[in-house]
C-alpha positions as CSV (number, residue, x, y, z in Angstrom):
1,M,8.2,5.2,-9.2
2,C,5.4,6.4,-11.3
3,D,7.1,8.2,-14.2
4,D,6.9,8.1,-18.0
5,L,9.3,5.1,-18.1
6,T,7.0,3.2,-15.8
7,R,4.1,4.0,-18.0
8,I,5.9,2.7,-21.1
9,E,6.9,-0.5,-19.4
10,E,3.3,-1.0,-18.1
11,G,2.0,-0.5,-21.6
12,A,4.4,-3.1,-23.0
13,A,3.3,-5.5,-20.3
14,T,-0.3,-4.9,-21.1
15,A,0.2,-5.5,-24.8
16,V,2.1,-8.8,-24.1
17,A,-0.6,-10.1,-21.8
18,A,-2.8,-12.0,-24.2
19,G,-2.8,-9.2,-26.8
20,V,-5.0,-6.9,-24.6
21,S,-4.8,-3.2,-25.5
22,R,-4.5,-0.5,-23.0
23,R,-8.0,0.7,-23.7
24,D,-9.4,-2.9,-23.3
25,F,-7.4,-3.3,-20.1
26,A,-8.9,-0.2,-18.6
27,A,-12.4,-1.5,-19.5
28,M,-11.6,-4.9,-18.0
29,A,-10.0,-3.7,-14.9
30,G,-13.0,-4.2,-12.6
31,A,-13.5,-7.8,-13.9
32,L,-9.8,-8.6,-13.5
33,T,-9.9,-7.4,-9.9
34,L,-12.7,-9.7,-9.0
35,A,-11.1,-12.6,-10.9
36,G,-7.8,-12.0,-9.2
37,C,-9.5,-12.0,-5.8
38,A,-11.3,-15.2,-6.5
39,G,-8.0,-16.8,-7.6
40,M,-6.0,-15.8,-4.6
41,P,-5.0,-18.5,-2.1
42,D,-6.8,-17.9,1.2
43,S,-4.2,-17.8,4.1
44,A,-6.8,-18.4,6.8
45,G,-9.4,-20.5,5.2
46,P,-13.0,-19.5,4.6
47,G,-14.6,-17.2,7.1
48,A,-17.3,-14.6,7.3
49,L,-16.2,-11.0,6.9
50,S,-17.8,-7.7,7.8
51,E,-17.1,-4.6,5.7
52,S,-18.2,-1.0,5.3
53,M,-17.1,2.4,4.1
54,V,-16.3,4.5,7.1
55,D,-15.3,8.1,7.9
56,V,-12.2,9.0,10.0
57,R,-11.8,12.4,11.4
58,T,-8.3,13.9,10.8
59,P,-6.8,17.3,11.6
60,D,-7.4,18.2,7.9
61,G,-11.0,17.0,7.6
62,T,-12.8,13.6,7.1
63,A,-11.1,10.7,5.4
64,D,-13.3,8.1,3.8
65,A,-11.9,4.6,4.1
66,F,-12.8,0.9,3.6
67,F,-12.9,-1.2,6.8
68,V,-13.0,-5.0,6.6
69,H,-12.5,-7.6,9.3
70,P,-13.5,-11.1,10.4
71,A,-17.1,-11.0,11.6
72,K,-16.2,-12.4,15.0
73,G,-13.5,-11.7,17.5
74,K,-10.8,-9.0,18.0
75,H,-7.9,-8.8,15.6
76,P,-4.7,-6.7,15.1
77,G,-5.3,-3.6,13.1
78,V,-3.7,-2.9,9.7
79,I,-3.6,0.4,7.8
80,I,-3.2,0.0,4.0
81,W,-2.2,3.0,1.9
82,P,-3.2,2.4,-1.8
83,D,-1.1,3.3,-4.8
84,I,-1.2,6.4,-6.9
85,A,-4.6,5.6,-8.4
86,G,-6.2,5.6,-4.9
87,L,-8.8,3.5,-3.0
88,R,-10.7,1.3,-5.5
89,D,-12.0,-2.2,-6.0
90,A,-8.5,-3.7,-6.4
91,Y,-7.5,-2.6,-2.9
92,K,-10.8,-3.6,-1.4
93,A,-10.1,-7.1,-2.8
94,M,-6.6,-7.1,-1.3
95,A,-8.0,-5.9,2.0
96,R,-10.5,-8.7,2.1
97,R,-7.8,-11.3,1.6
98,M,-5.9,-9.8,4.5
99,A,-9.0,-9.8,6.7
100,Q,-9.4,-13.5,5.9
101,A,-5.9,-13.9,7.3
102,G,-7.2,-12.6,10.6
103,Y,-6.7,-8.8,10.6
104,A,-9.0,-5.7,10.9
105,V,-8.0,-3.7,7.8
106,L,-8.5,-0.1,7.1
107,V,-7.8,1.1,3.5
108,V,-7.7,4.9,3.4
109,N,-8.5,7.3,0.6
110,H,-5.3,9.3,0.9
111,Y,-6.8,11.9,-1.5
112,Y,-9.7,12.7,0.8
113,R,-8.6,16.3,1.0
114,S,-9.6,16.6,-2.6
115,A,-12.4,14.1,-3.3
116,V,-14.2,11.0,-2.1
117,A,-13.1,7.6,-3.4
118,P,-13.1,6.1,-5.9
119,I,-11.1,8.8,-7.7
120,L,-10.2,6.4,-10.5
121,N,-11.4,2.8,-11.1
122,S,-8.0,1.3,-12.1
123,L,-4.3,1.9,-12.4
124,A,-4.6,1.8,-16.1
125,E,-7.1,4.7,-15.9
126,F,-4.4,6.8,-14.1
127,R,-2.2,6.3,-17.1
128,T,-4.5,8.3,-19.3
129,P,-4.0,12.0,-19.8
130,E,-7.4,12.6,-18.1
131,G,-6.4,10.4,-15.1
132,M,-3.1,12.1,-14.6
133,A,-4.7,15.6,-14.9
134,R,-7.1,14.7,-12.2
135,I,-4.7,13.0,-9.8
136,N,-1.7,15.3,-10.0
137,P,-3.3,18.2,-8.1
138,M,-4.4,15.8,-5.5
139,I,-0.9,14.5,-5.0
140,A,0.3,18.1,-4.5
141,A,-2.2,18.5,-1.7
142,I,-0.5,15.8,0.4
143,T,2.5,16.8,2.5
144,P,4.7,14.7,4.7
145,A,3.2,16.4,7.8
146,G,-0.2,15.6,6.5
147,V,0.7,11.9,6.1
148,T,2.0,11.9,9.7
149,S,-1.1,13.5,11.1
150,D,-3.3,11.1,9.0
151,A,-1.4,8.1,10.3
152,R,-2.0,9.1,13.9
153,A,-5.7,9.7,13.2
154,L,-6.1,6.4,11.4
155,A,-4.4,4.5,14.2
156,T,-6.5,6.2,16.9
157,W,-9.7,5.3,15.0
158,L,-8.7,1.7,14.7
159,D,-8.0,1.5,18.4
160,T,-11.6,2.5,19.2
161,Q,-13.2,-0.1,17.0
162,A,-14.7,-3.2,18.6
163,P,-13.1,-5.7,16.1
164,V,-9.6,-4.3,16.8
165,D,-7.5,-5.8,19.5
166,A,-5.8,-2.6,20.8
167,R,-3.5,-4.6,23.0
168,R,-1.6,-5.8,19.9
169,K,0.5,-3.7,17.6
170,I,-0.7,-2.2,14.3
171,G,0.7,-3.2,10.9
172,T,0.8,-1.0,7.8
173,A,1.5,-1.5,4.1
174,G,1.9,1.0,1.3
175,Y,2.3,0.7,-2.5
176,C,3.9,2.8,-5.1
177,M,3.7,6.5,-4.0
178,T,2.6,5.4,-0.5
179,G,5.6,3.1,0.2
180,G,7.2,5.9,2.1
181,Y,3.9,6.6,3.9
182,T,4.4,3.3,5.8
183,L,7.7,4.5,7.1
184,R,6.2,7.8,8.1
185,T,3.4,5.9,9.9
186,A,5.9,3.8,11.8
187,A,7.9,6.8,12.7
188,A,4.9,8.8,13.8
189,L,3.7,5.9,16.1
190,P,6.8,4.0,17.2
191,A,5.2,2.5,20.2
192,R,2.1,1.5,18.3
193,V,3.2,0.2,14.8
194,G,4.8,-3.2,14.9
195,A,5.4,-3.9,11.2
196,A,5.6,-1.7,8.2
197,C,5.8,-2.9,4.6
198,S,6.6,-1.0,1.4
199,F,5.9,-2.6,-2.0
200,H,7.5,-1.0,-5.1
201,G,7.6,2.2,-3.1
202,A,8.5,5.5,-4.6
203,G,10.6,8.3,-3.0
204,L,12.0,6.2,-0.1
205,V,15.4,7.8,-0.5
206,T,15.6,11.5,-1.4
207,T,18.0,14.4,-0.7
208,K,15.4,16.1,1.5
209,P,15.9,16.3,5.3
210,D,12.6,14.5,5.9
211,S,13.4,11.6,3.4
212,P,11.6,8.4,4.6
213,H,14.9,6.5,4.9
214,L,16.2,9.1,7.4
215,L,13.2,8.3,9.7
216,L,14.5,4.8,10.5
217,P,16.1,5.9,13.9
218,A,12.6,6.8,15.1
219,I,11.0,3.5,14.0
220,R,10.7,0.4,16.2
221,A,8.7,-1.7,13.7
222,A,9.9,-4.7,11.7
223,L,10.4,-3.5,8.1
224,L,9.8,-5.1,4.8
225,I,10.9,-3.1,1.8
226,A,10.2,-4.9,-1.5
227,I,11.8,-3.1,-4.5
228,A,10.9,-3.5,-8.1
229,R,13.7,-4.6,-10.4
230,N,13.1,-1.7,-12.9
231,D,13.0,0.8,-10.0
232,D,16.3,-0.6,-8.7
233,A,17.8,-0.4,-12.2
234,R,17.1,3.4,-12.2
235,A,18.2,4.0,-8.7
236,P,20.6,1.2,-7.7
237,G,21.9,3.1,-4.7
238,D,18.6,3.3,-3.0
239,K,18.7,-0.2,-1.6
240,D,22.2,0.4,-0.3
241,A,21.1,3.6,1.4
242,L,18.1,1.9,3.0
243,R,20.3,-1.0,4.2
244,A,22.8,1.4,5.7
245,A,20.1,3.4,7.4
246,A,18.6,0.3,8.9
247,T,21.9,-1.0,10.1
248,A,22.8,2.4,11.7
249,A,19.4,2.5,13.4
250,G,19.5,-1.1,14.5
251,R,16.3,-1.9,12.7
252,D,15.0,-5.3,11.7
253,A,14.7,-4.6,8.0
254,E,14.1,-7.1,5.1
255,I,15.2,-5.2,2.0
256,E,15.0,-7.1,-1.3
257,V,14.8,-6.4,-5.1
258,Y,12.1,-8.7,-6.5
259,P,12.3,-10.1,-10.1
260,A,9.2,-8.1,-11.1
261,D,8.4,-4.6,-12.3
262,H,6.9,-1.6,-10.6
263,G,3.3,-2.3,-9.6
264,W,3.7,-6.1,-9.5
265,C,1.7,-6.4,-6.2
266,T,-1.4,-4.5,-7.3
267,L,-4.2,-6.6,-8.7
268,D,-5.2,-4.3,-11.5
269,A,-1.7,-3.2,-12.5
270,P,-0.6,-4.1,-16.1
271,T,2.6,-5.4,-14.5
272,Y,0.8,-7.6,-11.9
273,D,2.9,-10.7,-11.3
274,A,0.9,-13.3,-9.4
275,V,3.9,-15.4,-8.4
276,Q,6.0,-12.6,-7.0
277,A,3.0,-10.8,-5.6
278,D,2.1,-13.9,-3.6
279,R,5.7,-14.3,-2.4
280,A,5.7,-10.6,-1.2
281,W,2.3,-11.2,0.4
282,G,3.7,-14.2,2.3
283,R,6.6,-12.1,3.6
284,M,4.2,-9.4,4.7
285,L,2.1,-11.9,6.7
286,T,5.3,-13.2,8.3
287,K,6.0,-9.6,9.5
288,F,2.4,-9.1,10.7
289,A,2.5,-12.4,12.6
290,G,4.5,-10.6,15.2
291,L,1.9,-7.9,15.9
């Protein structure tokens, strides 16, 4: 959920954190990203990585994306959908950590229809009037059908890359506005996607006929749906609807409300919670271990 209440809560969290103002936080975001990356536990130990920006052809054009993987060998592919502020250094750092754990990771610029990444440099920058004015029209250009076709194109691209073991399933993770994108990805590629993870995802349960939670019957992937406590407070019925949908569909779904606020998993979020982010990360790796 990325509404005005979330913005207020994030602003409060920023102010509490060592007395740093919103303006100072935005200026420091790049440095915080690097520091957060350096401070993360390495799940696979040190190892050389290979990374580059790549282009992926889709039915709607060319999506720019960040691709990182261990320098040697073949590995399961993972598609990461960034949060509302888009592909930037924070998500590159998170992708590197995942690659260190033994995955070939593709982080897409889901706003490619409108502009090349980075659109913004931090989540705090999105919270400015200028950031919102830039992003909102880009959000409007993304449709559920577009996400579905993007997912198929991204998976096809991964399967043609030498570092990717195409014999193994693909994993996917989404944050904030893209939490539902992971469910759409799994539904679009039921035979290909083995695990789908949503972190503080927005719009997972809606009244629309194509609501992400209604896609569960088409999904075969193991699911991790990690919900922020303030999102749950605003929509307490969503977790119940998700659990009911998973049960009815016979899906393996881990659905939990975490004791952290919206955005807690994203490195440059004012609400970033290292302890709960690492717990969620561990649960994601457990799901991906079955790929």
